[in-house]
Backbone as numpy.savetxt, mean C-alpha at the origin, in Angstrom:
# Nx Ny Nz CAx CAy CAz Cx Cy Cz
37.41 -1.59 11.23 36.19 -1.66 10.42 35.69 -3.11 10.39
34.40 -3.27 10.62 33.82 -4.61 10.66 33.73 -5.21 9.26
33.87 -6.51 9.18 33.76 -7.20 7.91 32.29 -7.50 7.58
31.99 -7.54 6.30 30.65 -7.93 5.88 30.39 -9.39 6.23
29.14 -9.66 6.58 28.74 -11.03 6.87 27.47 -11.35 6.10
27.41 -12.58 5.60 26.26 -12.99 4.80 25.45 -14.05 5.54
24.14 -14.14 5.15 23.25 -15.19 5.66 23.16 -15.21 7.18
23.12 -14.00 7.77 22.91 -13.92 9.21 21.45 -14.24 9.52
21.20 -14.91 10.63 19.84 -15.29 11.01 18.94 -14.06 11.08
17.81 -14.15 10.40 16.85 -13.06 10.39 16.99 -12.12 9.22
18.09 -12.24 8.44 18.30 -11.35 7.30 17.91 -11.99 5.98
17.61 -13.29 5.98 17.23 -13.99 4.76 15.73 -13.87 4.54
15.33 -12.94 3.70 13.91 -12.65 3.50 13.45 -13.13 2.12
12.16 -13.42 2.05 11.58 -13.84 0.77 10.15 -13.32 0.67
9.66 -13.18 -0.56 8.31 -12.69 -0.82 7.47 -13.84 -1.35
6.27 -14.01 -0.79 5.41 -15.12 -1.21 3.98 -14.87 -0.77
3.05 -15.14 -1.68 1.64 -15.12 -1.30 0.94 -13.80 -1.58
-0.38 -13.89 -1.78 -1.23 -12.72 -1.95 -2.60 -13.04 -1.36
-3.19 -12.08 -0.65 -4.54 -12.27 -0.11 -5.17 -10.91 0.15
-6.32 -10.91 0.79 -7.07 -9.71 1.16 -7.27 -8.76 -0.01
-7.69 -9.31 -1.16 -8.05 -8.45 -2.26 -9.34 -7.71 -1.95
-9.36 -6.41 -2.21 -10.55 -5.59 -1.98 -10.78 -4.71 -3.20
-12.00 -4.75 -3.74 -12.42 -3.88 -4.83 -13.12 -2.66 -4.23
-12.68 -1.47 -4.59 -13.33 -0.24 -4.15 -14.03 0.37 -5.36
-15.34 0.31 -5.32 -16.14 0.73 -6.47 -17.32 1.57 -5.99
-17.43 2.78 -6.55 -18.53 3.69 -6.18 -18.60 3.88 -4.66
-17.43 4.09 -4.05 -17.31 4.38 -2.62 -17.76 3.21 -1.74
-17.75 2.01 -2.31 -18.11 0.81 -1.56 -16.94 -0.17 -1.64
-16.62 -0.83 -0.52 -15.54 -1.82 -0.47 -16.14 -3.21 -0.55
-15.63 -4.03 -1.48 -16.15 -5.39 -1.68 -14.99 -6.37 -1.63
-15.06 -7.41 -0.80 -13.97 -8.41 -0.78 -13.86 -9.09 -2.14
-12.62 -9.30 -2.57 -12.37 -10.03 -3.82 -11.85 -11.40 -3.44
-12.74 -12.38 -3.41 -12.36 -13.75 -3.09 -11.78 -14.44 -4.32
-10.98 -15.46 -4.09 -10.44 -16.23 -5.19 -9.28 -15.58 -5.91
-8.66 -14.57 -5.29 -7.51 -13.92 -5.92 -6.35 -14.90 -6.00
-5.76 -15.05 -7.18 -4.66 -16.00 -7.40 -3.32 -15.31 -7.44
-3.20 -14.24 -8.24 -1.91 -13.58 -8.37 -2.09 -12.16 -8.89
-1.12 -11.32 -8.58 -1.01 -9.99 -9.17 0.44 -9.85 -9.63
0.63 -9.76 -10.94 1.97 -9.68 -11.52 2.21 -8.27 -12.04
3.03 -7.52 -11.32 3.27 -6.14 -11.70 4.35 -6.04 -12.76
4.15 -5.12 -13.71 5.13 -4.85 -14.77 5.82 -3.53 -14.47
7.14 -3.54 -14.49 7.91 -2.33 -14.26 8.35 -1.76 -15.62
7.70 -0.68 -16.01 7.89 -0.14 -17.36 8.95 0.94 -17.40
10.14 0.60 -16.98 11.24 1.55 -17.07 11.96 1.41 -18.41
12.24 2.52 -19.03 12.99 2.53 -20.29 14.32 3.26 -20.09
15.39 2.70 -20.62 16.71 3.29 -20.49 17.22 3.69 -21.87
17.62 4.96 -21.99 18.16 5.48 -23.24 19.59 5.95 -22.99
20.58 5.30 -23.61 21.97 5.72 -23.39 22.26 7.06 -24.05
23.08 7.86 -23.39 23.48 9.16 -23.93 24.98 9.12 -24.20
25.38 9.44 -25.45 26.77 9.41 -25.87 27.24 10.82 -26.24
28.50 11.07 -26.02 29.12 12.32 -26.45 30.49 11.98 -27.04
30.67 12.30 -28.32 31.91 11.95 -29.02 32.22 10.46 -28.91
31.16 9.67 -29.02 31.33 8.23 -29.02 31.55 7.60 -27.66
31.49 8.40 -26.59 31.70 7.88 -25.23 30.37 7.96 -24.47
30.00 6.86 -23.85 28.75 6.85 -23.10 28.90 7.65 -21.81
27.99 8.61 -21.62 28.04 9.46 -20.43 27.14 8.93 -19.31
25.92 8.62 -19.66 24.99 8.10 -18.66 23.75 7.56 -19.36
22.82 7.02 -18.56 21.55 6.51 -19.09 20.41 7.43 -18.66
19.57 7.79 -19.61 18.32 8.49 -19.28 17.27 7.44 -18.96
16.70 7.52 -17.76 15.72 6.53 -17.32 14.34 7.16 -17.34
13.44 6.56 -18.11 12.05 6.98 -18.15 11.24 6.01 -17.29
10.65 6.53 -16.22 9.89 5.69 -15.30 8.48 5.50 -15.83
8.03 4.27 -15.88 6.69 3.97 -16.36 5.64 4.09 -15.27
4.40 3.88 -15.64 3.29 3.92 -14.70 2.84 2.50 -14.37
1.94 2.37 -13.40 1.55 1.07 -12.90 0.82 0.26 -13.96
1.29 -0.97 -14.15 0.60 -1.97 -14.95 0.76 -3.31 -14.26
-0.25 -4.16 -14.37 -0.18 -5.48 -13.74 -1.13 -6.43 -14.45
-0.87 -7.72 -14.26 -1.78 -8.77 -14.70 -2.37 -9.40 -13.45
-3.69 -9.41 -13.36 -4.38 -9.96 -12.20 -5.11 -11.23 -12.61
-4.94 -12.29 -11.83 -5.66 -13.53 -12.08 -6.47 -13.91 -10.86
-7.61 -14.53 -11.09 -8.50 -14.93 -10.00 -9.43 -16.02 -10.49
-9.88 -16.86 -9.56 -10.84 -17.89 -9.92 -12.24 -17.34 -10.07
-12.48 -16.18 -9.48 -13.79 -15.55 -9.57 -13.62 -14.05 -9.34
-14.69 -13.31 -9.40 -14.66 -11.88 -9.13 -16.00 -11.46 -8.55
-16.05 -10.36 -7.81 -17.33 -9.90 -7.25 -18.29 -9.49 -8.36
-19.58 -9.68 -8.11 -20.58 -9.24 -9.09 -20.44 -7.75 -9.39
-20.02 -6.99 -8.38 -19.89 -5.55 -8.56 -18.79 -5.17 -9.54
-17.95 -6.14 -9.94 -16.85 -5.85 -10.85 -17.30 -5.85 -12.31
-18.50 -6.31 -12.59 -18.95 -6.45 -13.98 -18.83 -5.15 -14.79
-19.27 -4.00 -14.27 -19.12 -2.78 -15.08 -17.67 -2.40 -15.33
-16.77 -2.89 -14.48 -15.35 -2.51 -14.58 -14.57 -3.40 -15.54
-15.24 -4.41 -16.09 -14.63 -5.19 -17.16 -15.45 -5.08 -18.45
-16.32 -4.06 -18.49 -17.03 -3.76 -19.73 -18.34 -4.48 -19.91
-19.03 -4.83 -18.81 -20.35 -5.47 -18.89 -21.39 -4.55 -18.26
-22.46 -4.29 -18.96 -23.53 -3.43 -18.47 -24.85 -4.19 -18.45
-25.56 -4.08 -17.33 -26.84 -4.78 -17.19 -27.93 -4.05 -17.98
-28.73 -4.84 -18.71 -29.91 -4.30 -19.40 -31.09 -4.39 -18.45
-31.35 -5.59 -17.97 -32.28 -5.85 -16.89 -31.56 -6.84 -15.97
-32.16 -7.17 -14.88 -31.51 -8.06 -13.93 -31.13 -9.39 -14.60
-29.85 -9.72 -14.58 -29.37 -10.98 -15.13 -29.05 -10.96 -16.60
-29.24 -9.84 -17.28 -28.96 -9.73 -18.72 -27.89 -8.66 -18.92
-26.78 -9.02 -19.59 -25.65 -8.11 -19.70 -25.25 -7.90 -21.15
-24.92 -6.65 -21.46 -24.34 -6.30 -22.75 -22.83 -6.22 -22.54
-22.08 -7.02 -23.32 -20.62 -7.02 -23.23 -20.03 -5.95 -24.16
-18.72 -5.81 -24.11 -17.97 -4.91 -24.99 -18.35 -3.45 -24.77
-18.67 -3.11 -23.51 -18.96 -1.73 -23.17 -17.69 -1.08 -22.62
-17.70 0.25 -22.54 -16.53 0.96 -22.01 -16.38 0.67 -20.52
-15.24 0.13 -20.08 -15.08 -0.20 -18.67 -14.95 1.04 -17.79
-15.45 0.95 -16.58 -15.35 2.04 -15.63 -14.04 1.93 -14.84
-13.73 2.99 -14.10 -12.50 3.05 -13.32 -12.78 2.66 -11.87
-11.86 1.93 -11.28 -12.03 1.45 -9.91 -10.70 1.56 -9.18
-10.70 1.22 -7.89 -9.49 1.13 -7.10 -9.41 -0.25 -6.47
-8.23 -0.63 -6.02 -7.99 -2.00 -5.58 -6.93 -2.01 -4.49
-7.05 -2.95 -3.55 -5.96 -3.19 -2.61 -5.78 -4.69 -2.45
-4.56 -5.09 -2.13 -4.26 -6.50 -1.86 -3.03 -6.55 -0.97
-2.79 -7.71 -0.39 -1.69 -7.87 0.56 -0.75 -8.96 0.10
0.55 -8.70 0.18 1.56 -9.71 -0.11 2.40 -9.93 1.14
3.07 -11.08 1.20 3.79 -11.46 2.42 5.29 -11.40 2.24
5.96 -11.05 3.33 7.42 -11.05 3.39 7.82 -11.95 4.54
8.48 -13.07 4.23 8.89 -14.02 5.25 10.39 -13.94 5.50
10.84 -14.62 6.55 12.27 -14.72 6.82 12.57 -16.08 7.43
13.85 -16.31 7.73 14.26 -17.62 8.23 14.06 -17.78 9.72
13.35 -16.82 10.35 13.05 -16.94 11.78 11.57 -17.19 12.00
10.74 -16.30 11.42 9.30 -16.38 11.66 8.55 -17.09 10.54
9.22 -17.42 9.44 8.55 -18.14 8.37 7.87 -17.22 7.39
6.86 -17.76 6.70 6.24 -17.06 5.58 5.51 -15.80 6.00
4.79 -15.81 7.12 3.93 -14.68 7.48 4.58 -13.74 8.47
5.92 -13.57 8.39 6.59 -12.68 9.33 6.05 -11.26 9.22
5.98 -10.73 8.02 5.45 -9.38 7.78 4.68 -9.38 6.47
4.07 -8.27 6.15 3.30 -8.17 4.92 3.34 -6.75 4.39
2.94 -6.61 3.12 2.84 -5.31 2.48 1.43 -5.15 1.92
0.85 -4.00 2.17 -0.48 -3.67 1.63 -0.27 -2.79 0.40
-0.76 -3.25 -0.74 -0.66 -2.49 -1.99 -2.01 -1.82 -2.24
-1.99 -0.54 -2.56 -3.21 0.20 -2.87 -3.05 0.80 -4.26
-4.01 0.49 -5.14 -3.98 0.95 -6.53 -5.17 1.88 -6.77
-4.89 3.07 -7.26 -5.93 4.05 -7.55 -6.16 4.16 -9.06
-7.36 4.57 -9.44 -7.68 4.93 -10.83 -7.34 3.82 -11.82
-7.75 2.61 -11.51 -7.38 1.46 -12.34 -8.46 1.16 -13.39
-8.00 0.59 -14.49 -8.89 0.10 -15.55 -8.48 -1.32 -15.88
-9.46 -2.20 -16.07 -9.19 -3.62 -16.32 -9.62 -4.01 -17.72
-8.76 -4.78 -18.38 -9.09 -5.35 -19.69 -9.01 -6.86 -19.59
-10.13 -7.58 -19.76 -10.08 -9.04 -19.67 -9.19 -9.62 -20.76
-8.47 -10.68 -20.42 -7.66 -11.38 -21.40 -8.45 -12.56 -21.95
-7.83 -13.35 -22.82 -8.50 -14.49 -23.43 -8.95 -15.49 -22.37
-10.17 -15.98 -22.50 -10.70 -16.98 -21.58 -11.07 -18.25 -22.36
-10.68 -19.37 -21.79 -10.92 -20.66 -22.43 -11.90 -21.46 -21.59
-12.96 -21.94 -22.20 -13.94 -22.76 -21.52 -13.84 -24.18 -22.07
-13.54 -25.15 -21.20 -13.32 -26.53 -21.61 -14.51 -27.39 -21.23
-14.73 -28.47 -22.00 -15.80 -29.40 -21.68 -15.53 -30.07 -20.34
-16.60 -30.44 -19.64 -16.44 -31.09 -18.35 -15.93 -32.51 -18.53
-15.06 -32.94 -17.65 -14.54 -34.30 -17.66 -14.04 -34.64 -16.27
-13.60 -35.87 -16.09 -13.07 -36.27 -14.78 -11.78 -35.54 -14.44
-11.12 -34.98 -15.45 -9.86 -34.28 -15.22 -10.02 -32.76 -15.19
-11.25 -32.29 -15.14 -11.48 -30.85 -15.18 -10.87 -30.16 -13.95
-10.23 -29.03 -14.18 -9.67 -28.22 -13.10 -10.14 -26.78 -13.27
-10.06 -26.02 -12.19 -10.44 -24.61 -12.26 -9.42 -23.85 -13.09
-9.91 -22.99 -13.96 -9.04 -22.16 -14.78 -9.20 -20.71 -14.37
-8.11 -20.07 -13.89 -8.22 -18.67 -13.46 -8.58 -17.76 -14.62
-9.32 -16.73 -14.34 -9.57 -15.65 -15.28 -8.49 -14.60 -15.07
-8.25 -13.79 -16.09 -7.16 -12.82 -16.00 -7.58 -11.49 -16.60
-6.97 -10.42 -16.07 -7.19 -9.06 -16.55 -5.85 -8.33 -16.60
-5.69 -7.49 -17.59 -4.57 -6.55 -17.60 -5.04 -5.26 -16.94
-4.29 -4.83 -15.94 -4.66 -3.67 -15.14 -3.70 -2.53 -15.45
-4.24 -1.38 -15.77 -3.45 -0.15 -15.89 -4.06 0.89 -14.97
-3.28 1.91 -14.62 -3.77 2.93 -13.69 -3.27 4.30 -14.10
-4.06 5.31 -13.80 -3.71 6.70 -14.10 -3.14 7.33 -12.84
-1.90 7.82 -12.89 -1.29 8.38 -11.67 -1.89 9.73 -11.29
-1.75 10.06 -9.99 -2.19 11.35 -9.48 -0.99 12.11 -8.92
-1.12 13.42 -8.85 -0.07 14.25 -8.28 0.03 14.02 -6.77
1.25 13.88 -6.29 1.54 13.74 -4.86 2.62 14.75 -4.52
2.38 15.66 -3.56 3.37 16.70 -3.26 4.74 16.12 -2.93
5.76 16.58 -3.67 7.12 16.15 -3.40 7.53 14.87 -4.08
6.62 14.25 -4.83 6.91 12.97 -5.47 6.44 13.00 -6.92
6.95 12.06 -7.70 6.44 11.87 -9.04 5.01 11.34 -8.96
4.11 11.74 -9.87 2.73 11.22 -9.82 2.71 9.70 -9.81
1.80 9.14 -9.04 1.72 7.69 -8.90 0.29 7.26 -8.65
0.02 5.98 -8.90 -1.27 5.37 -8.58 -1.10 4.20 -7.63
0.15 3.96 -7.18 0.47 2.76 -6.41 1.18 3.15 -5.11
0.58 2.78 -3.98 1.17 3.02 -2.66 1.32 1.68 -1.96
2.44 1.49 -1.25 2.69 0.25 -0.53 3.00 0.57 0.93
2.34 -0.14 1.85 2.60 -0.02 3.27 3.30 -1.28 3.75
4.46 -1.14 4.33 5.27 -2.25 4.82 5.05 -2.40 6.32
4.45 -3.50 6.73 4.11 -3.69 8.14 5.33 -3.73 9.05
6.50 -4.03 8.48 7.72 -4.10 9.29 8.27 -2.71 9.60
7.81 -1.70 8.88 8.39 -0.36 9.02 7.38 0.70 9.43
6.12 0.53 9.05 5.10 1.52 9.38 4.82 1.48 10.88
4.63 2.65 11.47 4.23 2.71 12.87 2.99 1.84 13.06
2.99 0.91 14.03 1.86 0.00 14.18 0.53 0.71 14.44
0.56 1.86 15.10 -0.69 2.61 15.32 -1.23 3.17 14.02
-0.32 3.71 13.18 -0.74 4.22 11.88 -1.25 3.09 11.00
-0.55 1.95 11.01 -0.97 0.80 10.21 -2.36 0.34 10.62
-2.61 0.25 11.92 -3.92 -0.17 12.41 -5.01 0.81 11.98
-4.67 2.09 11.98 -5.66 3.11 11.58 -6.00 2.99 10.10
-4.98 2.76 9.26 -5.23 2.63 7.83 -5.96 1.33 7.52
-5.60 0.25 8.20 -6.30 -1.02 7.98 -7.76 -0.91 8.39
-8.07 -0.15 9.45 -9.47 0.05 9.84 -10.25 0.79 8.76
-9.56 1.68 8.03 -10.21 2.37 6.92 -10.44 1.41 5.75
-9.40 0.65 5.40 -9.47 -0.22 4.22 -10.40 -1.40 4.42
-10.39 -1.99 5.62 -11.12 -3.25 5.88 -12.31 -3.07 6.80
-12.46 -1.90 7.41 -13.56 -1.68 8.33 -13.22 -2.19 9.72
-14.10 -1.91 10.65 -13.92 -2.33 12.04 -15.24 -2.27 12.77
-15.21 -2.46 14.09 -16.45 -2.40 14.87 -17.16 -1.06 14.68
-18.32 -1.09 14.07 -19.10 0.12 13.86 -18.58 1.03 12.76
-17.61 0.56 11.97 -17.02 1.39 10.91 -17.05 0.65 9.59
-17.64 1.25 8.57 -17.67 0.65 7.25 -16.33 0.87 6.54
-15.84 -0.11 5.79 -14.58 0.07 5.06 -14.75 1.01 3.89
-13.71 1.78 3.62 -13.70 2.62 2.42 -12.26 3.00 2.12
-12.03 3.45 0.91 -10.69 3.87 0.51 -10.65 5.39 0.45
-9.83 6.02 1.30 -9.68 7.49 1.21 -9.06 7.87 -0.13
-9.27 9.09 -0.54 -8.61 9.57 -1.75 -7.10 9.51 -1.55
-6.37 9.51 -2.65 -4.91 9.46 -2.55 -4.39 10.67 -1.78
-4.97 11.84 -2.01 -4.55 13.04 -1.29 -4.80 12.91 0.20
-5.98 12.40 0.57 -6.32 12.25 1.99 -5.42 11.22 2.66
-5.15 10.11 1.96 -4.28 9.08 2.54 -2.86 9.60 2.69
-2.37 10.33 1.69 -1.02 10.89 1.77 -0.92 11.88 2.93
-1.94 12.71 3.11 -1.94 13.67 4.22 -1.95 12.96 5.56
-2.75 11.90 5.68 -2.80 11.14 6.92 -1.43 10.56 7.25
-0.76 9.97 6.26 0.51 9.33 6.52 1.63 10.33 6.77
1.66 11.41 5.99 2.77 12.36 6.10 2.67 13.25 7.33
1.47 13.43 7.88 1.30 14.29 9.05 1.10 13.48 10.33
1.25 12.17 10.24 1.01 11.31 11.40 2.11 11.48 12.44
1.75 11.41 13.69 2.71 11.44 14.78 2.20 10.62 15.95
3.12 10.06 16.71 2.77 9.45 17.99 2.58 10.53 19.05
3.62 11.36 19.16 3.58 12.48 20.09 3.94 13.74 19.32
3.10 14.76 19.41 3.37 16.03 18.73 3.92 17.02 19.74
5.03 17.65 19.39 5.63 18.67 20.23 5.25 20.04 19.67
4.62 20.88 20.49 4.14 22.19 20.05 4.88 23.28 20.81
5.52 24.18 20.06 6.18 25.34 20.65 5.11 26.38 20.97
4.93 26.70 22.25 3.88 27.64 22.66 4.29 29.09 22.48
5.51 29.36 21.99 5.99 30.71 21.69 6.12 31.59 22.92
6.14 30.98 24.10 6.31 31.78 25.33 7.39 31.19 26.22
8.28 30.41 25.61 9.33 29.76 26.38 8.94 28.40 26.91
7.71 27.95 26.59 7.25 26.63 27.02 6.86 25.81 25.80
6.70 24.53 25.99 6.24 23.66 24.94 5.25 22.64 25.49
4.45 22.07 24.60 3.44 21.08 25.00 3.66 19.79 24.23
3.36 18.68 24.86 3.40 17.37 24.22 1.98 16.83 24.13
1.55 16.45 22.92 0.17 16.02 22.70 0.18 14.66 22.03
-0.68 13.76 22.47 -0.80 12.45 21.84 -2.23 11.94 21.96
-2.64 11.12 20.97 -3.94 10.47 21.01 -3.85 9.05 21.55
-2.63 8.60 21.85 -2.41 7.21 22.21 -1.99 7.07 23.68
-2.27 5.90 24.23 -1.89 5.61 25.61 -0.41 5.25 25.68
0.15 5.39 26.87 1.49 4.88 27.22 2.63 5.66 26.60
2.39 6.83 26.02 3.48 7.63 25.49 3.84 8.79 26.42
2.89 9.29 27.17 3.15 10.34 28.16 2.70 9.81 29.52
3.64 9.75 30.46 3.36 9.20 31.79 3.78 10.20 32.85
2.85 10.56 33.72 3.18 11.45 34.84 3.80 10.61 35.94
5.03 10.97 36.33 5.73 10.24 37.38 5.45 10.84 38.75
5.16 12.14 38.76 4.78 12.83 40.00 4.03 14.09 39.60
3.83 14.98 40.53 3.11 16.20 40.22 3.86 17.12 39.28
5.17 16.96 39.16 5.95 17.84 38.31 6.95 17.09 37.41
6.97 15.77 37.51 7.84 14.97 36.67 7.00 14.15 35.68
7.52 14.00 34.48 6.82 13.21 33.47 7.84 12.51 32.60
7.36 11.50 31.88 8.19 10.75 30.96 7.47 10.67 29.62
8.21 10.93 28.52 7.63 10.90 27.18 8.40 9.91 26.33
7.69 8.99 25.71 8.28 8.05 24.76 7.89 8.45 23.34
8.70 8.06 22.36 8.34 8.25 20.97 8.63 9.63 20.42
9.58 10.38 21.01 9.97 11.68 20.47 11.47 11.68 20.21
11.92 12.69 19.49 13.34 12.87 19.21 13.89 13.92 20.16
14.97 13.60 20.86 15.62 14.55 21.77 17.09 14.65 21.41
17.54 15.87 21.10 18.93 16.12 20.73 19.54 17.10 21.74
20.54 16.64 22.46 21.18 17.48 23.47 22.16 18.45 22.81
22.02 19.74 23.14 22.94 20.77 22.66 24.12 20.93 23.61
23.85 20.76 24.91 24.89 20.72 25.93 24.34 19.90 27.09
25.01 19.93 28.25 24.61 19.07 29.36 23.22 19.38 29.89
22.72 20.60 29.68 21.42 20.97 30.26 20.45 21.53 29.24
20.81 21.50 27.96 19.93 22.07 26.92 19.72 21.03 25.83
18.48 20.91 25.40 18.17 19.93 24.36 17.03 20.44 23.50
16.91 19.84 22.32 15.82 20.14 21.40 14.96 18.89 21.28
13.64 19.05 21.40 12.74 17.91 21.25 11.84 18.14 20.05
11.49 17.09 19.36 10.57 17.19 18.22 9.82 15.88 18.09
8.64 15.96 17.45 7.87 14.74 17.24 8.56 13.92 16.16
8.39 12.61 16.23 9.03 11.72 15.28 8.04 10.67 14.81
8.33 10.14 13.64 7.57 9.00 13.15 8.19 7.72 13.71
7.56 6.58 13.39 8.05 5.29 13.86 9.43 5.02 13.29
């Protein structure tokens, strides 16, 4: 049996940085410049259970998404989502009921080989509500510095088949199939000839859970078909020979095997 080893090159990872904030409001995606930090709160509660004075286990109550967001500025489109309503152009009534929005941002995962930007995680928050915190305005002086504004963010979870309801999804670039990641980023950030938008949580979950590089279809007649939308996964070697990458093959004996589509 091999011994455990610590601090192996490439295994020392750290989390640092936030960027690519995007506000999704009324089916429109708006860049959120000046994002400083997103501090998530994990609202788990533990209740010990005792029987005859002996502790048996802990009941864990999982909380819902909450975070504190700070930024040096915010998009004009965010005004209704922090409780400001326009009367006429440039005139706003404060202390109004805030509207619900969605948000995405990116955090970085570095290591001791590639540095800070080795990989990243895309966080997507649905059904969020923002409450502005206290803001301090100081007189101008030679020592004046920018003061970030802050909001407390809460979110209402949605049902997800097979999972506890949630409003927070994270995509890890080190683990997600690169083709799937590129497809989702094109939706979130837009691309050539494509406007950015945020799919519903149900639509995004369906896209991710049903994604495949190569799909294997049983034709029910003793044959099967391999289907893909991507290049370089199915290669014809001759008129009757082919090579398929990105599938699962399990040999039952020397001449019999089972093939199935697989994720990254």
